C-alpha positions as CSV (number, residue, x, y, z in Angstrom):
1,M,37.4,-50.5,64.4
2,N,34.9,-51.7,67.3
3,A,32.6,-54.5,67.0
4,T,29.6,-52.2,66.8
5,K,30.9,-50.2,63.9
6,K,32.2,-53.3,62.2
7,E,28.5,-54.7,62.4
8,E,26.9,-51.5,61.2
9,L,29.4,-51.4,58.2
10,Y,28.4,-55.0,57.5
11,R,24.9,-54.4,57.3
12,I,25.4,-51.3,55.0
13,I,27.6,-53.3,52.7
14,F,25.9,-56.7,52.6
15,E,22.4,-56.1,53.4
16,S,19.8,-53.5,51.7
17,E,17.4,-53.5,54.8
18,T,18.6,-50.0,55.9
19,A,18.5,-46.8,53.9
20,A,22.1,-46.4,54.0
21,G,22.5,-50.1,52.8
22,K,20.2,-49.4,50.0
23,R,21.9,-46.1,49.1
24,F,25.3,-47.9,48.9
25,D,24.1,-50.8,46.6
26,V,22.6,-48.1,44.3
27,W,25.5,-46.0,44.1
28,L,27.5,-49.3,43.5
29,L,25.3,-50.3,40.5
30,W,25.8,-46.8,39.0
31,L,29.7,-47.2,39.4
32,I,29.5,-50.6,37.8
33,L,27.4,-49.5,34.9
34,A,29.7,-46.4,34.4
35,S,33.0,-48.7,34.6
36,V,31.5,-51.1,31.9
37,L,30.5,-48.2,29.5
38,V,34.0,-46.8,29.7
39,A,35.6,-50.2,28.9
40,M,33.2,-50.6,26.0
41,L,33.9,-47.0,24.6
42,D,37.6,-47.5,25.2
43,S,37.5,-50.4,22.8
44,V,36.2,-48.3,20.1
45,Q,39.4,-47.1,18.2
46,S,38.3,-43.9,17.1
47,I,37.3,-42.8,20.6
48,H,40.3,-44.6,22.2
49,E,42.7,-42.3,20.2
50,H,41.1,-39.1,21.5
51,L,40.4,-40.0,25.0
52,R,43.1,-42.5,25.7
53,T,44.4,-40.7,29.0
54,E,41.0,-40.0,30.3
55,F,39.9,-43.5,29.9
56,Y,43.2,-44.8,31.4
57,I,42.5,-42.5,34.5
58,L,38.8,-43.5,34.8
59,E,39.7,-47.1,34.6
60,W,42.2,-47.0,37.4
61,A,39.9,-44.9,39.4
62,F,37.1,-47.5,39.3
63,T,39.5,-50.2,39.9
64,I,40.8,-48.6,43.0
65,L,37.2,-48.1,44.1
66,F,36.1,-51.5,43.7
67,T,39.3,-52.8,45.3
68,I,38.6,-50.9,48.5
69,E,35.1,-52.0,48.4
70,Y,36.2,-55.8,48.0
71,L,38.7,-55.4,50.8
72,F,35.8,-53.9,53.2
73,R,33.8,-56.8,52.3
74,V,36.4,-59.2,53.3
75,Y,37.2,-57.2,56.6
76,V,33.7,-57.1,57.8
77,S,32.6,-60.6,56.7
78,H,31.6,-62.8,59.7
79,R,33.4,-65.6,57.9
80,K,36.1,-64.3,55.6
81,S,37.2,-67.4,53.8
82,R,33.5,-68.2,53.1
83,Y,32.7,-64.8,51.4
84,I,36.2,-65.0,49.4
85,L,35.4,-68.5,48.0
86,S,31.6,-67.7,47.6
87,T,30.1,-67.1,44.1
88,W,29.8,-63.3,44.9
89,G,33.1,-63.2,46.3
90,L,34.7,-64.5,43.3
91,I,32.6,-62.3,41.1
92,D,33.7,-59.3,43.0
93,L,37.4,-60.3,42.7
94,L,37.0,-60.9,39.0
95,A,35.7,-57.3,38.7
96,I,39.1,-55.9,39.9
97,L,41.7,-58.3,38.5
98,P,41.6,-57.3,34.7
99,T,43.1,-53.9,35.2
100,Y,46.0,-55.4,37.2
101,L,46.6,-58.2,34.9
102,S,46.6,-55.4,32.0
103,L,49.9,-54.4,33.5
104,I,51.4,-57.8,32.4
105,F,49.1,-58.8,29.5
106,V,48.2,-56.2,27.2
107,G,44.5,-56.0,26.3
108,Y,43.2,-57.6,29.5
109,Q,41.6,-54.3,30.8
110,Y,38.8,-54.9,28.3
111,M,37.7,-57.8,30.3
112,L,36.3,-55.3,32.8
113,V,33.0,-55.9,31.2
114,V,32.6,-58.9,33.5
115,R,31.6,-56.4,36.1
116,I,28.3,-56.3,34.5
117,I,27.5,-59.7,36.4
118,R,27.4,-57.6,39.6
119,L,24.5,-56.0,38.3
120,L,22.4,-59.2,39.6
121,R,22.5,-57.5,42.8
122,V,19.6,-55.3,41.5
123,F,17.2,-58.3,42.4
124,R,18.1,-58.0,46.0
125,I,18.0,-54.2,46.0
126,L,14.5,-54.0,44.4
127,R,13.2,-57.1,46.1
128,L,12.4,-58.7,43.0
129,V,11.4,-62.1,44.8
130,Q,9.0,-63.2,42.0
131,F,12.0,-63.1,39.5
132,T,14.2,-65.2,41.8
133,S,11.5,-67.7,42.5
134,E,10.6,-68.2,38.8
135,A,14.6,-68.5,38.1
136,L,14.6,-71.4,40.9
137,Y,11.7,-73.2,38.8
138,L,14.0,-72.9,35.7
139,I,16.9,-74.2,37.6
140,K,15.0,-77.0,38.9
141,A,13.5,-77.9,35.7
142,L,17.1,-78.0,33.9
143,K,18.5,-80.0,36.6
144,A,15.6,-82.7,36.2
145,A,16.2,-82.5,32.4
146,F,20.0,-82.7,32.5
147,F,20.4,-86.4,31.6
148,K,17.7,-86.4,29.0
149,I,19.4,-83.4,27.3
150,S,22.7,-85.1,27.7
151,I,21.6,-88.1,25.9
152,F,20.2,-85.9,23.2
153,F,23.3,-84.0,22.8
154,M,25.4,-87.2,22.5
155,T,22.9,-88.4,20.0
156,V,23.4,-85.2,17.9
157,L,27.2,-85.6,18.3
158,I,27.1,-89.1,17.0
159,I,25.0,-87.9,13.9
160,V,27.3,-85.1,13.0
161,V,30.3,-87.3,13.4
162,I,28.6,-89.8,10.9
163,L,27.6,-87.1,8.6
164,G,30.8,-85.5,8.5
165,T,32.8,-88.7,7.9
166,V,30.3,-89.7,5.2
167,M,30.6,-86.4,3.4
168,Y,34.5,-86.7,3.6
169,V,34.2,-90.0,1.6
170,V,31.5,-88.8,-0.8
171,E,33.2,-85.6,-1.6
172,G,36.7,-87.2,-1.9
173,G,38.5,-84.7,0.4
174,Q,37.9,-81.8,-2.1
175,H,35.6,-78.8,-2.1
176,G,36.6,-77.8,1.4
177,F,36.0,-81.3,3.0
178,S,39.9,-81.8,3.3
179,S,39.6,-83.9,6.5
180,I,37.1,-85.7,8.8
181,P,37.3,-82.8,11.5
182,Q,36.8,-80.3,8.7
183,S,33.7,-82.3,7.5
184,I,32.3,-82.6,11.0
185,Y,32.6,-78.8,11.3
186,W,30.5,-78.6,8.1
187,A,28.0,-81.1,9.6
188,I,27.6,-79.1,12.7
189,I,26.9,-75.8,11.1
190,T,24.5,-77.6,8.7
191,V,22.5,-79.5,11.4
192,T,22.3,-76.4,13.6
193,T,20.9,-74.6,10.4
194,V,23.6,-71.8,10.7
195,G,25.1,-72.5,7.3
196,Y,28.0,-70.2,6.8
197,G,28.5,-71.2,3.4
198,D,32.3,-71.6,3.5
199,I,32.1,-75.1,2.8
200,V,29.3,-76.6,0.3
201,P,29.1,-80.0,-1.5
202,F,29.4,-80.2,-5.2
203,T,28.5,-83.7,-5.9
204,V,24.8,-84.9,-6.5
205,L,25.1,-87.4,-3.6
206,G,26.8,-84.8,-1.4
207,K,23.9,-82.2,-1.9
208,F,21.4,-85.0,-1.1
209,I,23.2,-85.8,2.2
210,A,23.2,-82.1,2.9
211,S,19.6,-81.8,2.3
212,V,18.9,-84.7,4.9
213,A,21.1,-83.0,7.3
214,M,19.1,-79.8,7.1
215,I,15.8,-81.6,7.5
216,I,17.4,-83.4,10.5
217,G,18.5,-80.0,11.9
218,Y,14.9,-78.7,11.7
219,A,13.6,-81.8,13.4
220,I,16.1,-81.8,16.4
221,I,15.9,-78.2,17.2
222,A,12.5,-78.5,19.2
223,V,13.8,-81.5,21.2
224,P,15.6,-79.6,24.0
225,T,12.7,-77.0,24.3
226,G,10.3,-79.8,24.7
227,I,12.2,-81.6,27.4
228,V,12.8,-78.5,29.4
229,T,9.2,-77.4,29.1
230,S,8.0,-80.8,30.3
231,E,10.1,-80.7,33.3
232,M,8.8,-77.1,34.0
233,V,5.1,-78.3,33.7
234,K,6.0,-81.1,36.1
235,A,7.7,-78.6,38.6
236,N,4.6,-76.3,38.5
237,A,2.2,-79.1,38.9
238,V,2.8,-79.4,42.7
239,R,0.5,-77.3,44.8
240,V,1.7,-76.0,48.1
241,V,-0.6,-74.7,50.6
242,C,0.3,-72.6,53.4
243,A,-0.3,-74.3,56.7
244,S,-1.3,-71.2,58.5
245,C,-3.6,-69.4,56.2
246,G,-4.3,-72.0,53.4
247,T,-3.2,-69.5,50.7
248,D,-1.3,-71.2,47.7
249,I,2.4,-70.6,47.8
250,Q,5.2,-71.6,45.5
251,P,7.0,-74.9,46.6
252,M,10.3,-73.4,46.9
253,A,9.3,-70.3,48.9
254,K,10.6,-70.2,52.4
255,Y,7.7,-68.1,53.7
256,C,4.1,-67.4,52.7
257,S,3.6,-64.2,51.0
258,N,0.2,-63.7,52.6
259,C,0.9,-64.2,56.3
260,G,4.7,-64.6,56.4
261,A,4.5,-68.1,58.1
262,A,7.3,-70.5,57.2
263,N,6.6,-72.9,54.4
264,E,6.1,-76.3,55.9
265,Q,5.5,-77.9,52.6
266,K,2.0,-79.0,53.1
267,V,1.1,-80.3,49.5
268,G,-2.6,-80.0,48.5
């Protein structure tokens, strides 16, 4: 294949600027949806018994198509190793591995549902830039709040360890509190307000401690939300003005949506 054809194929596979590229991506999305649907239906025993052969054929047909697509992506890539080790490259590889692994490990074919991650390409196809930009704001806020949230979770971990140990002592190793790890498990599901009910205290003091744990759980639920919200407000507080036309633009945007000029980060 000559360089011109290879470059044209690259634009079709990796870009959606051309009509052919957009058609390729749309067909790819439909194939991904169909393959995920087949994997889900195949896991239903009643359907699997009647359509076992058909599902098996479809599963391999989708896998072969995605394998060919992956090999073409590697072939036309300008830097093959960079694509293979990139996030999208690894996702594309994970989309085809389960079927091959099912030849060795039974049941791995149901992991084909990881293909649904590839549907994120729809953001590029439909040019949903505003969603991407808002996602960048969220990522920035999460990064800024990482250490605060880490400290919060460490505090919660200490609380559940203490509660679990105290309940193990109070309940005397009975009524399901057979060990400290088991009691910590109870503390976790109580503080998080899940409450499966498989382990419950029977002593008066145990019930009092459980009540305190539940109240603590309700008190700490809002803490991570408040931390992230605070960081998002800070991220949105920065006002960036386009140096060319003066229109407000988002700080993380590379270009102005009004005039197309490069974002030079002129803060107003």
